[in-house]
N, CA, C, O and the ligand as a Tripos MOL2 file, in Angstrom:
@<TRIPOS>MOLECULE
protein
  305   303    77     0     0
PROTEIN
NO_CHARGES

@<TRIPOS>ATOM
      1 N           5.3690   10.1290  -19.4020 N.3       1 MET1
      2 CA          5.3370    8.9100  -18.5920 C.3       1 MET1
      3 C           4.3280    7.9370  -19.1990 C.2       1 MET1
      4 O           3.2220    8.3360  -19.5640 O.2       1 MET1
      5 N           4.7020    6.6740  -19.3080 N.am      2 THR2
      6 CA          3.7820    5.6850  -19.8810 C.3       2 THR2
      7 C           2.9100    5.0720  -18.7860 C.2       2 THR2
      8 O           3.1970    5.2090  -17.5970 O.2       2 THR2
      9 N           1.8380    4.3930  -19.2070 N.am      3 CYS3
     10 CA          0.9530    3.7290  -18.2450 C.3       3 CYS3
     11 C           1.7550    2.7510  -17.3880 C.2       3 CYS3
     12 O           1.5530    2.6560  -16.1780 O.2       3 CYS3
     13 N           2.6650    2.0300  -18.0360 N.am      4 ARG4
     14 CA          3.4660    1.0460  -17.3190 C.3       4 ARG4
     15 C           4.2940    1.7100  -16.2090 C.2       4 ARG4
     16 O           4.3710    1.1990  -15.0910 O.2       4 ARG4
     17 N           4.9010    2.8360  -16.5270 N.am      5 GLU5
     18 CA          5.6910    3.5510  -15.5220 C.3       5 GLU5
     19 C           4.8000    4.0420  -14.3810 C.2       5 GLU5
     20 O           5.1550    3.9640  -13.2050 O.2       5 GLU5
     21 N           3.6440    4.5440  -14.7680 N.am      6 VAL6
     22 CA          2.7110    5.0560  -13.7590 C.3       6 VAL6
     23 C           2.3120    3.9460  -12.7900 C.2       6 VAL6
     24 O           2.2890    4.1420  -11.5750 O.2       6 VAL6
     25 N           1.9960    2.7680  -13.3530 N.am      7 VAL7
     26 CA          1.5900    1.6480  -12.4970 C.3       7 VAL7
     27 C           2.7290    1.2540  -11.5640 C.2       7 VAL7
     28 O           2.5060    0.9380  -10.3950 O.2       7 VAL7
     29 N           3.9470    1.2750  -12.0880 N.am      8 GLU8
     30 CA          5.0920    0.8910  -11.2480 C.3       8 GLU8
     31 C           5.3420    1.9030  -10.1220 C.2       8 GLU8
     32 O           5.8430    1.5440   -9.0560 O.2       8 GLU8
     33 N           4.9900    3.1600  -10.3690 N.am      9 LEU9
     34 CA          5.2460    4.1940   -9.3560 C.3       9 LEU9
     35 C           4.0800    4.3870   -8.3850 C.2       9 LEU9
     36 O           4.1680    5.1590   -7.4300 O.2       9 LEU9
     37 N           2.9790    3.6630   -8.6540 N.am     10 MET10
     38 CA          1.7570    3.9520   -7.9090 C.3      10 MET10
     39 C           1.9010    3.7890   -6.3870 C.2      10 MET10
     40 O           1.4370    4.6410   -5.6300 O.2      10 MET10
     41 N           2.5310    2.7180   -5.9430 N.am     11 THR11
     42 CA          2.6410    2.5370   -4.4930 C.3      11 THR11
     43 C           3.5500    3.6120   -3.8910 C.2      11 THR11
     44 O           3.2910    4.1070   -2.7940 O.2      11 THR11
     45 N           4.6180    3.9690   -4.6160 N.am     12 ASP12
     46 CA          5.4940    5.0400   -4.1280 C.3      12 ASP12
     47 C           4.7280    6.3560   -4.0480 C.2      12 ASP12
     48 O           4.9110    7.1470   -3.1230 O.2      12 ASP12
     49 N           3.8650    6.5710   -5.0410 N.am     13 TYR13
     50 CA          3.0600    7.7860   -5.0490 C.3      13 TYR13
     51 C           2.1630    7.8250   -3.8070 C.2      13 TYR13
     52 O           2.0980    8.8410   -3.1150 O.2      13 TYR13
     53 N           1.4770    6.7180   -3.5320 N.am     14 LEU14
     54 CA          0.5600    6.6740   -2.3890 C.3      14 LEU14
     55 C           1.3120    6.8020   -1.0690 C.2      14 LEU14
     56 O           0.7790    7.3260   -0.0910 O.2      14 LEU14
     57 N           2.5480    6.3220   -1.0450 N.am     15 ASP15
     58 CA          3.3560    6.4140    0.1760 C.3      15 ASP15
     59 C           4.0740    7.7560    0.2890 C.2      15 ASP15
     60 O           4.7120    8.0440    1.3020 O.2      15 ASP15
     61 N           3.9640    8.5800   -0.7630 N.am     16 GLY16
     62 CA          4.6090    9.8900   -0.7330 C.3      16 GLY16
     63 C           6.1070    9.8510   -0.9690 C.2      16 GLY16
     64 O           6.8330   10.7380   -0.5210 O.2      16 GLY16
     65 N           6.5880    8.7960   -1.6910 N.am     17 PHE17
     66 CA          8.0230    8.6330   -1.9070 C.3      17 PHE17
     67 C           8.5240    9.2400   -3.2240 C.2      17 PHE17
     68 O           9.7280    9.2540   -3.4800 O.2      17 PHE17
     69 N           7.6020    9.7410   -4.0580 N.am     18 LEU18
     70 CA          8.0550   10.2850   -5.3400 C.3      18 LEU18
     71 C           8.6940   11.6600   -5.1490 C.2      18 LEU18
     72 O           8.3070   12.4320   -4.2720 O.2      18 LEU18
     73 N           9.6890   11.9420   -6.0020 N.am     19 SER19
     74 CA         10.2580   13.2950   -5.9980 C.3      19 SER19
     75 C           9.2010   14.2470   -6.5460 C.2      19 SER19
     76 O           8.2900   13.8180   -7.2530 O.2      19 SER19
     77 N           9.3130   15.5400   -6.2260 N.am     20 PRO20
     78 CA          8.3050   16.4890   -6.7380 C.3      20 PRO20
     79 C           8.1690   16.4270   -8.2560 C.2      20 PRO20
     80 O           7.0590   16.5420   -8.7740 O.2      20 PRO20
     81 N           9.2790   16.2480   -8.9830 N.am     21 ALA21
     82 CA          9.2130   16.1930  -10.4440 C.3      21 ALA21
     83 C           8.4500   14.9570  -10.9170 C.2      21 ALA21
     84 O           7.5960   15.0510  -11.7990 O.2      21 ALA21
     85 N           8.7600   13.7910  -10.3260 N.am     22 ASP22
     86 CA          8.0620   12.5590  -10.7010 C.3      22 ASP22
     87 C           6.5880   12.6480  -10.3430 C.2      22 ASP22
     88 O           5.7190   12.1850  -11.0820 O.2      22 ASP22
     89 N           6.3290   13.2490   -9.2010 N.am     23 ARG23
     90 CA          4.9580   13.3760   -8.7340 C.3      23 ARG23
     91 C           4.1340   14.2100   -9.7180 C.2      23 ARG23
     92 O           2.9920   13.8700  -10.0250 O.2      23 ARG23
     93 N           4.7260   15.3090  -10.2100 N.am     24 ALA24
     94 CA          4.0340   16.1730  -11.1690 C.3      24 ALA24
     95 C           3.7650   15.4170  -12.4660 C.2      24 ALA24
     96 O           2.6770   15.5170  -13.0330 O.2      24 ALA24
     97 N           4.7720   14.6490  -12.9420 N.am     25 ARG25
     98 CA          4.5870   13.8930  -14.1860 C.3      25 ARG25
     99 C           3.5520   12.7930  -13.9850 C.2      25 ARG25
    100 O           2.7470   12.5130  -14.8730 O.2      25 ARG25
    101 N           3.5830   12.1810  -12.8230 N.am     26 PHE26
    102 CA          2.6210   11.1340  -12.4700 C.3      26 PHE26
    103 C           1.1990   11.7020  -12.4960 C.2      26 PHE26
    104 O           0.2960   11.1170  -13.0940 O.2      26 PHE26
    105 N           1.0160   12.8490  -11.8390 N.am     27 GLU27
    106 CA         -0.3270   13.4300  -11.7550 C.3      27 GLU27
    107 C          -0.8150   13.9220  -13.1190 C.2      27 GLU27
    108 O          -2.0040   13.8450  -13.4290 O.2      27 GLU27
    109 N           0.1220   14.4290  -13.9300 N.am     28 ASP28
    110 CA         -0.2320   14.8030  -15.3080 C.3      28 ASP28
    111 C          -0.8390   13.6270  -16.0410 C.2      28 ASP28
    112 O          -1.8800   13.7520  -16.6860 O.2      28 ASP28
    113 N          -0.1770   12.4730  -15.9370 N.am     29 HIS29
    114 CA         -0.6390   11.2790  -16.6270 C.3      29 HIS29
    115 C          -1.9930   10.8400  -16.0790 C.2      29 HIS29
    116 O          -2.9090   10.5370  -16.8430 O.2      29 HIS29
    117 N          -2.1150   10.8080  -14.7600 N.am     30 ILE30
    118 CA         -3.3570   10.3600  -14.1190 C.3      30 ILE30
    119 C          -4.5420   11.2100  -14.5760 C.2      30 ILE30
    120 O          -5.6350   10.6980  -14.8190 O.2      30 ILE30
    121 N          -4.3020   12.5310  -14.6880 N.am     31 HIS31
    122 CA         -5.4020   13.4110  -15.0890 C.3      31 HIS31
    123 C          -5.8660   13.1490  -16.5080 C.2      31 HIS31
    124 O          -7.0240   13.3920  -16.8480 O.2      31 HIS31
    125 N          -4.9400   12.6420  -17.3490 N.am     32 GLY32
    126 CA         -5.3140   12.4390  -18.7490 C.3      32 GLY32
    127 C          -5.6040   10.9960  -19.0960 C.2      32 GLY32
    128 O          -5.8430   10.6950  -20.2660 O.2      32 GLY32
    129 N          -5.5940   10.0930  -18.1350 N.am     33 CYS33
    130 CA         -5.7010    8.6690  -18.4590 C.3      33 CYS33
    131 C          -6.7180    7.9910  -17.5540 C.2      33 CYS33
    132 O          -6.4710    7.7770  -16.3670 O.2      33 CYS33
    133 N          -7.8740    7.6540  -18.1390 N.am     34 ASP34
    134 CA         -8.9550    7.0440  -17.3560 C.3      34 ASP34
    135 C          -8.5350    5.7220  -16.7150 C.2      34 ASP34
    136 O          -8.8640    5.4420  -15.5630 O.2      34 ASP34
    137 N          -7.8010    4.9170  -17.4840 N.am     35 GLY35
    138 CA         -7.4130    3.5930  -16.9910 C.3      35 GLY35
    139 C          -6.5570    3.6970  -15.7420 C.2      35 GLY35
    140 O          -6.8070    3.0080  -14.7540 O.2      35 GLY35
    141 N          -5.5380    4.5650  -15.7850 N.am     36 CYS36
    142 CA         -4.6510    4.7030  -14.6410 C.3      36 CYS36
    143 C          -5.3730    5.3480  -13.4630 C.2      36 CYS36
    144 O          -5.1160    5.0170  -12.3060 O.2      36 CYS36
    145 N          -6.2820    6.2770  -13.7730 N.am     37 ARG37
    146 CA         -7.0150    6.9300  -12.6940 C.3      37 ARG37
    147 C          -7.8770    5.9010  -11.9650 C.2      37 ARG37
    148 O          -7.9470    5.9090  -10.7360 O.2      37 ARG37
    149 N          -8.5340    5.0140  -12.7170 N.am     38 ALA38
    150 CA         -9.3720    3.9780  -12.1110 C.3      38 ALA38
    151 C          -8.5110    3.0160  -11.2920 C.2      38 ALA38
    152 O          -8.8960    2.5970  -10.2010 O.2      38 ALA38
    153 N          -7.3420    2.6740  -11.8350 N.am     39 TYR39
    154 CA         -6.4680    1.7490  -11.1340 C.3      39 TYR39
    155 C          -5.9560    2.3590   -9.8290 C.2      39 TYR39
    156 O          -5.8870    1.6900   -8.7980 O.2      39 TYR39
    157 N          -5.6030    3.6330   -9.8950 N.am     40 LEU40
    158 CA         -5.1300    4.3320   -8.6940 C.3      40 LEU40
    159 C          -6.2140    4.3480   -7.6220 C.2      40 LEU40
    160 O          -5.9320    4.1500   -6.4400 O.2      40 LEU40
    161 N          -7.4670    4.5880   -8.0480 N.am     41 ALA41
    162 CA         -8.5750    4.6310   -7.0890 C.3      41 ALA41
    163 C          -8.7510    3.2700   -6.4180 C.2      41 ALA41
    164 O          -8.9750    3.1860   -5.2110 O.2      41 ALA41
    165 N          -8.6470    2.1950   -7.2240 N.am     42 GLN42
    166 CA         -8.7790    0.8380   -6.6750 C.3      42 GLN42
    167 C          -7.6710    0.5390   -5.6860 C.2      42 GLN42
    168 O          -7.9010   -0.0090   -4.6080 O.2      42 GLN42
    169 N          -6.4570    0.9150   -6.0800 N.am     43 LEU43
    170 CA         -5.3060    0.6290   -5.2350 C.3      43 LEU43
    171 C          -5.4050    1.3820   -3.9110 C.2      43 LEU43
    172 O          -5.0880    0.8550   -2.8450 O.2      43 LEU43
    173 N          -5.8510    2.6250   -4.0170 N.am     44 ARG44
    174 CA         -5.9720    3.4530   -2.8110 C.3      44 ARG44
    175 C          -6.9980    2.8330   -1.8550 C.2      44 ARG44
    176 O          -6.7750    2.7780   -0.6460 O.2      44 ARG44
    177 N          -8.1370    2.3610   -2.4150 N.am     45 THR45
    178 CA         -9.1790    1.7320   -1.5920 C.3      45 THR45
    179 C          -8.6420    0.4660   -0.9460 C.2      45 THR45
    180 O          -8.8220    0.2440    0.2510 O.2      45 THR45
    181 N          -7.9800   -0.3640   -1.7470 N.am     46 ALA46
    182 CA         -7.4450   -1.6240   -1.2230 C.3      46 ALA46
    183 C          -6.4600   -1.3470   -0.1020 C.2      46 ALA46
    184 O          -6.4780   -2.0170    0.9310 O.2      46 ALA46
    185 N          -5.5970   -0.3550   -0.3080 N.am     47 ARG47
    186 CA         -4.5830   -0.0640    0.7040 C.3      47 ARG47
    187 C          -5.1890    0.5280    1.9630 C.2      47 ARG47
    188 O          -4.6880    0.2850    3.0600 O.2      47 ARG47
    189 N          -6.2660    1.3070    1.8250 N.am     48 SER48
    190 CA         -6.8590    1.8680    3.0350 C.3      48 SER48
    191 C          -7.5410    0.7690    3.8380 C.2      48 SER48
    192 O          -7.5770    0.8350    5.0660 O.2      48 SER48
    193 N          -8.0870   -0.2470    3.1570 N.am     49 LEU49
    194 CA         -8.6870   -1.3830    3.8710 C.3      49 LEU49
    195 C          -7.6100   -2.1600    4.6130 C.2      49 LEU49
    196 O          -7.7830   -2.5200    5.7770 O.2      49 LEU49
    197 N          -6.4950   -2.4160    3.9320 N.am     50 ILE50
    198 CA         -5.3920   -3.1470    4.5630 C.3      50 ILE50
    199 C          -4.8530   -2.3510    5.7450 C.2      50 ILE50
    200 O          -4.5790   -2.9070    6.8090 O.2      50 ILE50
    201 N          -4.7020   -1.0330    5.5460 N.am     51 GLY51
    202 CA         -4.1780   -0.1830    6.6000 C.3      51 GLY51
    203 C          -5.0550   -0.2290    7.8350 C.2      51 GLY51
    204 O          -4.5630   -0.2740    8.9620 O.2      51 GLY51
    205 N          -6.3540   -0.2150    7.6120 N.am     52 ARG52
    206 CA         -7.2770   -0.2400    8.7440 C.3      52 ARG52
    207 C          -7.1420   -1.5580    9.5140 C.2      52 ARG52
    208 O          -7.1340   -1.5730   10.7450 O.2      52 ARG52
    209 N          -7.0360   -2.6660    8.7640 N.am     53 ALA53
    210 CA         -6.8950   -3.9760    9.4150 C.3      53 ALA53
    211 C          -5.6050   -4.0230   10.2270 C.2      53 ALA53
    212 O          -5.5920   -4.5490   11.3400 O.2      53 ALA53
    213 N          -4.5240   -3.4780    9.6810 N.am     54 ALA54
    214 CA         -3.2310   -3.5220   10.3620 C.3      54 ALA54
    215 C          -3.2260   -2.6200   11.5970 C.2      54 ALA54
    216 O          -2.4570   -2.8380   12.5330 O.2      54 ALA54
    217 N          -4.0860   -1.6130   11.5870 N.am     55 ASP55
    218 CA         -4.1310   -0.6860   12.7160 C.3      55 ASP55
    219 C          -4.9060   -1.2340   13.9070 C.2      55 ASP55
    220 O          -4.7900   -0.7160   15.0180 O.2      55 ASP55
    221 N          -5.7040   -2.2930   13.6770 N.am     56 GLU56
    222 CA         -6.4440   -2.8900   14.7770 C.3      56 GLU56
    223 C          -5.4540   -3.3030   15.8540 C.2      56 GLU56
    224 O          -4.5370   -4.0800   15.5870 O.2      56 GLU56
    225 N          -5.6270   -2.7980   17.0570 N.am     57 PRO57
    226 CA         -4.6760   -3.1940   18.0930 C.3      57 PRO57
    227 C          -4.8880   -4.6540   18.4880 C.2      57 PRO57
    228 O          -6.0250   -5.1020   18.6360 O.2      57 PRO57
    229 N          -3.8070   -5.3830   18.6540 N.am     58 VAL58
    230 CA         -3.8900   -6.7600   19.1320 C.3      58 VAL58
    231 C          -3.8020   -6.7180   20.6560 C.2      58 VAL58
    232 O          -2.8420   -6.1810   21.2080 O.2      58 VAL58
    233 N          -4.8090   -7.2860   21.3440 N.am     59 PRO59
    234 CA         -4.7530   -7.2770   22.8120 C.3      59 PRO59
    235 C          -3.4940   -7.9820   23.3170 C.2      59 PRO59
    236 O          -3.0690   -8.9850   22.7430 O.2      59 PRO59
    237 N          -2.9040   -7.4610   24.3820 N.am     60 GLU60
    238 CA         -1.6220   -7.9830   24.8590 C.3      60 GLU60
    239 C          -1.6140   -9.4880   25.1570 C.2      60 GLU60
    240 O          -0.6920  -10.1810   24.7250 O.2      60 GLU60
    241 N          -2.6240  -10.0210   25.8900 N.am     61 PRO61
    242 CA         -2.5780  -11.4750   26.1760 C.3      61 PRO61
    243 C          -2.5830  -12.2940   24.8880 C.2      61 PRO61
    244 O          -1.8900  -13.3050   24.7740 O.2      61 PRO61
    245 N          -3.3780  -11.8370   23.9220 N.am     62 LEU62
    246 CA         -3.4430  -12.5450   22.6560 C.3      62 LEU62
    247 C          -2.0980  -12.4810   21.9460 C.2      62 LEU62
    248 O          -1.6470  -13.4550   21.3430 O.2      62 LEU62
    249 N          -1.4750  -11.3240   22.0310 N.am     63 LYS63
    250 CA         -0.1770  -11.1510   21.3800 C.3      63 LYS63
    251 C           0.8460  -12.1210   21.9740 C.2      63 LYS63
    252 O           1.6290  -12.7310   21.2460 O.2      63 LYS63
    253 N           0.8300  -12.2580   23.3120 N.am     64 ALA64
    254 CA          1.7530  -13.1760   23.9810 C.3      64 ALA64
    255 C           1.4970  -14.6090   23.5480 C.2      64 ALA64
    256 O           2.4310  -15.3800   23.3280 O.2      64 ALA64
    257 N           0.2070  -14.9630   23.4250 N.am     65 GLU65
    258 CA         -0.1290  -16.3110   22.9670 C.3      65 GLU65
    259 C           0.3910  -16.5690   21.5620 C.2      65 GLU65
    260 O           0.9250  -17.6340   21.2520 O.2      65 GLU65
    261 N           0.2170  -15.5600   20.7290 N.am     66 LEU66
    262 CA          0.6880  -15.6970   19.3520 C.3      66 LEU66
    263 C           2.2010  -15.8760   19.3150 C.2      66 LEU66
    264 O           2.7240  -16.6920   18.5560 O.2      66 LEU66
    265 N           2.8920  -15.1060   20.1420 N.am     67 MET67
    266 CA          4.3490  -15.1980   20.1710 C.3      67 MET67
    267 C           4.8030  -16.5770   20.6380 C.2      67 MET67
    268 O           5.7510  -17.1490   20.1000 O.2      67 MET67
    269 N           4.1010  -17.1050   21.6640 N.am     68 ASN68
    270 CA          4.4090  -18.4460   22.1510 C.3      68 ASN68
    271 C           4.1730  -19.4910   21.0730 C.2      68 ASN68
    272 O           4.9940  -20.3830   20.8590 O.2      68 ASN68
    273 N           3.0330  -19.3630   20.3980 N.am     69 ALA69
    274 CA          2.7110  -20.3070   19.3390 C.3      69 ALA69
    275 C           3.7640  -20.2370   18.2500 C.2      69 ALA69
    276 O           4.1930  -21.2590   17.7130 O.2      69 ALA69
    277 N           4.1740  -19.0260   17.9330 N.am     70 PHE70
    278 CA          5.1580  -18.8340   16.8780 C.3      70 PHE70
    279 C           6.4860  -19.4910   17.2600 C.2      70 PHE70
    280 O           7.1360  -20.1310   16.4340 O.2      70 PHE70
    281 N           6.8770  -19.3200   18.5280 N.am     71 ARG71
    282 CA          8.1330  -19.9180   18.9920 C.3      71 ARG71
    283 C           8.0640  -21.4460   18.9030 C.2      71 ARG71
    284 O           9.0250  -22.0990   18.4960 O.2      71 ARG71
    285 N           6.9010  -22.0070   19.2950 N.am     72 SER72
    286 CA          6.8280  -23.4670   19.2810 C.3      72 SER72
    287 C           6.7950  -24.0050   17.8400 C.2      72 SER72
    288 O           7.3040  -25.0950   17.5780 O.2      72 SER72
    289 N           6.2030  -23.2490   16.9110 N.am     73 TRP73
    290 CA          6.2370  -23.6860   15.5130 C.3      73 TRP73
    291 C           7.6780  -23.7350   15.0200 C.2      73 TRP73
    292 O           8.0920  -24.6370   14.2930 O.2      73 TRP73
    293 N           8.4240  -22.7140   15.4550 N.am     74 LYS74
    294 CA          9.7920  -22.6090   14.9390 C.3      74 LYS74
    295 C          10.6740  -23.7260   15.4780 C.2      74 LYS74
    296 O          11.5340  -24.2420   14.7640 O.2      74 LYS74
    297 N          10.4590  -24.1060   16.7600 N.am     75 SER75
    298 CA         11.3360  -25.0840   17.3720 C.3      75 SER75
    299 C          10.9560  -26.5120   16.9860 C.2      75 SER75
    300 O          11.7710  -27.4240   17.1210 O.2      75 SER75
    301 N           9.7180  -26.7160   16.5030 N.am     76 SER76
    302 CA          9.3190  -28.0720   16.1530 C.3      76 SER76
    303 C           9.7940  -28.4420   14.7550 C.2      76 SER76
    304 O           9.5440  -29.5560   14.2930 O.2      76 SER76
    305 ZN         -2.2270    5.5620  -18.1670 Zn       77 ZN77
@<TRIPOS>BOND
     1     1     2 1
     2     2     3 1
     3     3     4 2
     4     3     5 am
     5     5     6 1
     6     6     7 1
     7     7     8 2
     8     7     9 am
     9     9    10 1
    10    10    11 1
    11    11    12 2
    12    11    13 am
    13    13    14 1
    14    14    15 1
    15    15    16 2
    16    15    17 am
    17    17    18 1
    18    18    19 1
    19    19    20 2
    20    19    21 am
    21    21    22 1
    22    22    23 1
    23    23    24 2
    24    23    25 am
    25    25    26 1
    26    26    27 1
    27    27    28 2
    28    27    29 am
    29    29    30 1
    30    30    31 1
    31    31    32 2
    32    31    33 am
    33    33    34 1
    34    34    35 1
    35    35    36 2
    36    35    37 am
    37    37    38 1
    38    38    39 1
    39    39    40 2
    40    39    41 am
    41    41    42 1
    42    42    43 1
    43    43    44 2
    44    43    45 am
    45    45    46 1
    46    46    47 1
    47    47    48 2
    48    47    49 am
    49    49    50 1
    50    50    51 1
    51    51    52 2
    52    51    53 am
    53    53    54 1
    54    54    55 1
    55    55    56 2
    56    55    57 am
    57    57    58 1
    58    58    59 1
    59    59    60 2
    60    59    61 am
    61    61    62 1
    62    62    63 1
    63    63    64 2
    64    63    65 am
    65    65    66 1
    66    66    67 1
    67    67    68 2
    68    67    69 am
    69    69    70 1
    70    70    71 1
    71    71    72 2
    72    71    73 am
    73    73    74 1
    74    74    75 1
    75    75    76 2
    76    75    77 am
    77    77    78 1
    78    78    79 1
    79    79    80 2
    80    79    81 am
    81    81    82 1
    82    82    83 1
    83    83    84 2
    84    83    85 am
    85    85    86 1
    86    86    87 1
    87    87    88 2
    88    87    89 am
    89    89    90 1
    90    90    91 1
    91    91    92 2
    92    91    93 am
    93    93    94 1
    94    94    95 1
    95    95    96 2
    96    95    97 am
    97    97    98 1
    98    98    99 1
    99    99   100 2
   100    99   101 am
   101   101   102 1
   102   102   103 1
   103   103   104 2
   104   103   105 am
   105   105   106 1
   106   106   107 1
   107   107   108 2
   108   107   109 am
   109   109   110 1
   110   110   111 1
   111   111   112 2
   112   111   113 am
   113   113   114 1
   114   114   115 1
   115   115   116 2
   116   115   117 am
   117   117   118 1
   118   118   119 1
   119   119   120 2
   120   119   121 am
   121   121   122 1
   122   122   123 1
   123   123   124 2
   124   123   125 am
   125   125   126 1
   126   126   127 1
   127   127   128 2
   128   127   129 am
   129   129   130 1
   130   130   131 1
   131   131   132 2
   132   131   133 am
   133   133   134 1
   134   134   135 1
   135   135   136 2
   136   135   137 am
   137   137   138 1
   138   138   139 1
   139   139   140 2
   140   139   141 am
   141   141   142 1
   142   142   143 1
   143   143   144 2
   144   143   145 am
   145   145   146 1
   146   146   147 1
   147   147   148 2
   148   147   149 am
   149   149   150 1
   150   150   151 1
   151   151   152 2
   152   151   153 am
   153   153   154 1
   154   154   155 1
   155   155   156 2
   156   155   157 am
   157   157   158 1
   158   158   159 1
   159   159   160 2
   160   159   161 am
   161   161   162 1
   162   162   163 1
   163   163   164 2
   164   163   165 am
   165   165   166 1
   166   166   167 1
   167   167   168 2
   168   167   169 am
   169   169   170 1
   170   170   171 1
   171   171   172 2
   172   171   173 am
   173   173   174 1
   174   174   175 1
   175   175   176 2
   176   175   177 am
   177   177   178 1
   178   178   179 1
   179   179   180 2
   180   179   181 am
   181   181   182 1
   182   182   183 1
   183   183   184 2
   184   183   185 am
   185   185   186 1
   186   186   187 1
   187   187   188 2
   188   187   189 am
   189   189   190 1
   190   190   191 1
   191   191   192 2
   192   191   193 am
   193   193   194 1
   194   194   195 1
   195   195   196 2
   196   195   197 am
   197   197   198 1
   198   198   199 1
   199   199   200 2
   200   199   201 am
   201   201   202 1
   202   202   203 1
   203   203   204 2
   204   203   205 am
   205   205   206 1
   206   206   207 1
   207   207   208 2
   208   207   209 am
   209   209   210 1
   210   210   211 1
   211   211   212 2
   212   211   213 am
   213   213   214 1
   214   214   215 1
   215   215   216 2
   216   215   217 am
   217   217   218 1
   218   218   219 1
   219   219   220 2
   220   219   221 am
   221   221   222 1
   222   222   223 1
   223   223   224 2
   224   223   225 am
   225   225   226 1
   226   226   227 1
   227   227   228 2
   228   227   229 am
   229   229   230 1
   230   230   231 1
   231   231   232 2
   232   231   233 am
   233   233   234 1
   234   234   235 1
   235   235   236 2
   236   235   237 am
   237   237   238 1
   238   238   239 1
   239   239   240 2
   240   239   241 am
   241   241   242 1
   242   242   243 1
   243   243   244 2
   244   243   245 am
   245   245   246 1
   246   246   247 1
   247   247   248 2
   248   247   249 am
   249   249   250 1
   250   250   251 1
   251   251   252 2
   252   251   253 am
   253   253   254 1
   254   254   255 1
   255   255   256 2
   256   255   257 am
   257   257   258 1
   258   258   259 1
   259   259   260 2
   260   259   261 am
   261   261   262 1
   262   262   263 1
   263   263   264 2
   264   263   265 am
   265   265   266 1
   266   266   267 1
   267   267   268 2
   268   267   269 am
   269   269   270 1
   270   270   271 1
   271   271   272 2
   272   271   273 am
   273   273   274 1
   274   274   275 1
   275   275   276 2
   276   275   277 am
   277   277   278 1
   278   278   279 1
   279   279   280 2
   280   279   281 am
   281   281   282 1
   282   282   283 1
   283   283   284 2
   284   283   285 am
   285   285   286 1
   286   286   287 1
   287   287   288 2
   288   287   289 am
   289   289   290 1
   290   290   291 1
   291   291   292 2
   292   291   293 am
   293   293   294 1
   294   294   295 1
   295   295   296 2
   296   295   297 am
   297   297   298 1
   298   298   299 1
   299   299   300 2
   300   299   301 am
   301   301   302 1
   302   302   303 1
   303   303   304 2
@<TRIPOS>SUBSTRUCTURE
     1 MET1         2 RESIDUE 1 A MET
     2 THR2         6 RESIDUE 1 A THR
     3 CYS3        10 RESIDUE 1 A CYS
     4 ARG4        14 RESIDUE 1 A ARG
     5 GLU5        18 RESIDUE 1 A GLU
     6 VAL6        22 RESIDUE 1 A VAL
     7 VAL7        26 RESIDUE 1 A VAL
     8 GLU8        30 RESIDUE 1 A GLU
     9 LEU9        34 RESIDUE 1 A LEU
    10 MET10       38 RESIDUE 1 A MET
    11 THR11       42 RESIDUE 1 A THR
    12 ASP12       46 RESIDUE 1 A ASP
    13 TYR13       50 RESIDUE 1 A TYR
    14 LEU14       54 RESIDUE 1 A LEU
    15 ASP15       58 RESIDUE 1 A ASP
    16 GLY16       62 RESIDUE 1 A GLY
    17 PHE17       66 RESIDUE 1 A PHE
    18 LEU18       70 RESIDUE 1 A LEU
    19 SER19       74 RESIDUE 1 A SER
    20 PRO20       78 RESIDUE 1 A PRO
    21 ALA21       82 RESIDUE 1 A ALA
    22 ASP22       86 RESIDUE 1 A ASP
    23 ARG23       90 RESIDUE 1 A ARG
    24 ALA24       94 RESIDUE 1 A ALA
    25 ARG25       98 RESIDUE 1 A ARG
    26 PHE26      102 RESIDUE 1 A PHE
    27 GLU27      106 RESIDUE 1 A GLU
    28 ASP28      110 RESIDUE 1 A ASP
    29 HIS29      114 RESIDUE 1 A HIS
    30 ILE30      118 RESIDUE 1 A ILE
    31 HIS31      122 RESIDUE 1 A HIS
    32 GLY32      126 RESIDUE 1 A GLY
    33 CYS33      130 RESIDUE 1 A CYS
    34 ASP34      134 RESIDUE 1 A ASP
    35 GLY35      138 RESIDUE 1 A GLY
    36 CYS36      142 RESIDUE 1 A CYS
    37 ARG37      146 RESIDUE 1 A ARG
    38 ALA38      150 RESIDUE 1 A ALA
    39 TYR39      154 RESIDUE 1 A TYR
    40 LEU40      158 RESIDUE 1 A LEU
    41 ALA41      162 RESIDUE 1 A ALA
    42 GLN42      166 RESIDUE 1 A GLN
    43 LEU43      170 RESIDUE 1 A LEU
    44 ARG44      174 RESIDUE 1 A ARG
    45 THR45      178 RESIDUE 1 A THR
    46 ALA46      182 RESIDUE 1 A ALA
    47 ARG47      186 RESIDUE 1 A ARG
    48 SER48      190 RESIDUE 1 A SER
    49 LEU49      194 RESIDUE 1 A LEU
    50 ILE50      198 RESIDUE 1 A ILE
    51 GLY51      202 RESIDUE 1 A GLY
    52 ARG52      206 RESIDUE 1 A ARG
    53 ALA53      210 RESIDUE 1 A ALA
    54 ALA54      214 RESIDUE 1 A ALA
    55 ASP55      218 RESIDUE 1 A ASP
    56 GLU56      222 RESIDUE 1 A GLU
    57 PRO57      226 RESIDUE 1 A PRO
    58 VAL58      230 RESIDUE 1 A VAL
    59 PRO59      234 RESIDUE 1 A PRO
    60 GLU60      238 RESIDUE 1 A GLU
    61 PRO61      242 RESIDUE 1 A PRO
    62 LEU62      246 RESIDUE 1 A LEU
    63 LYS63      250 RESIDUE 1 A LYS
    64 ALA64      254 RESIDUE 1 A ALA
    65 GLU65      258 RESIDUE 1 A GLU
    66 LEU66      262 RESIDUE 1 A LEU
    67 MET67      266 RESIDUE 1 A MET
    68 ASN68      270 RESIDUE 1 A ASN
    69 ALA69      274 RESIDUE 1 A ALA
    70 PHE70      278 RESIDUE 1 A PHE
    71 ARG71      282 RESIDUE 1 A ARG
    72 SER72      286 RESIDUE 1 A SER
    73 TRP73      290 RESIDUE 1 A TRP
    74 LYS74      294 RESIDUE 1 A LYS
    75 SER75      298 RESIDUE 1 A SER
    76 SER76      302 RESIDUE 1 A SER
    77 ZN77       305 GROUP 0 **** ****
């Protein structure tokens, strides 16, 4: 597997979408390649930050306000 392929598969890897065979080849490459390992670590950190932000519950009244605002933007 080349670095380019590894980078393209990285999000699938983090989401657990790779087949067992691809996953093994991916991990083989990561173990032997400092650049890809560093990139994977960065991507994982970035995604965990995004995930945490998305998990913040939106209070219901605020959500209703947002929906109303969204509707009025669309109709104007
Ligand atoms: Zn690489």
